[in-house]
C-alpha positions in Angstrom: 7.8 2.4 28.3 5.3 1.4 25.6 6.3 1.5 21.9 3.8 1.3 19.1 5.0 -0.6 16.1 2.9 0.2 13.0 3.1 -2.3 10.2 2.1 -0.2 7.2 1.1 -1.0 3.7 4.6 0.0 2.5 6.1 -2.6 4.9 3.7 -5.2 3.5 4.5 -4.2 -0.1 8.3 -4.2 0.4 8.5 -7.1 2.8 10.0 -10.4 1.8 8.3 -13.7 2.5 10.3 -16.1 4.7 12.8 -13.4 5.7 13.4 -12.9 9.4 15.1 -9.5 8.8 13.0 -8.0 5.9 9.5 -9.2 6.6 6.9 -6.4 7.2 7.2 -6.7 11.0 11.0 -6.4 10.8 10.7 -3.4 8.5 8.3 -1.8 11.0 10.8 -2.5 13.9 13.5 -0.8 11.8 11.2 2.3 11.5 11.2 2.7 15.3 15.0 2.5 15.4 15.5 -1.2 15.8 18.6 -2.9 14.4 19.9 -6.5 14.2 16.3 -7.7 13.7 15.3 -11.3 13.7 11.5 -11.9 13.5 10.8 -15.6 13.0 7.4 -17.2 13.3 7.5 -17.3 17.1 10.1 -14.9 18.4 11.4 -11.3 17.9 14.9 -10.2 18.8 16.5 -6.9 18.0 18.6 -4.1 19.4 16.9 -0.9 20.5 18.7 2.0 22.1 21.8 -0.2 22.6 19.8 -2.9 24.5 19.0 -6.4 23.3 15.3 -7.0 23.2 13.7 -10.5 23.0 9.9 -11.1 22.8 7.6 -14.0 22.1 5.1 -13.0 19.4 1.4 -12.6 20.3 -1.0 -15.0 18.5 -2.1 -12.1 16.3 1.5 -11.4 15.2 2.2 -15.1 14.6 -0.9 -15.3 12.4 0.1 -12.2 10.5 3.6 -13.6 9.8 2.3 -17.0 8.9 -0.3 -15.6 6.5 2.3 -13.2 4.9 4.8 -16.0 4.4 2.1 -18.2 2.9 1.0 -15.5 0.4 -2.3 -14.9 2.2 -3.3 -11.1 2.0 -2.6 -9.3 5.2 -3.6 -5.8 6.4 -1.7 -3.1 8.2 -1.7 -3.4 12.0 -0.2 -1.9 15.2 1.7 -3.9 17.7 2.4 -2.6 21.2 5.7 -3.5 22.8 5.7 -3.0 26.6 8.7 -2.8 28.8 10.9 -1.0 26.2 13.9 1.1 27.3 
């Protein structure tokens, strides 16, 4: 199953730089029902529907996270996660 993860302006506004669990991407994962979220600069792990999910970020997501952490303005975006339960 495909799941759309929408990183919204509110996630960007409320996200914390350098945080693996409260960055904008992690907040967006929380909105789709994810828990135990760890989104570092390269990998994403979380629990979704009682299953452990692990993904390598796309280049686009890596750049988004790096820019956000460095204080560079970022825009809302949508990430598609394939193979979800």
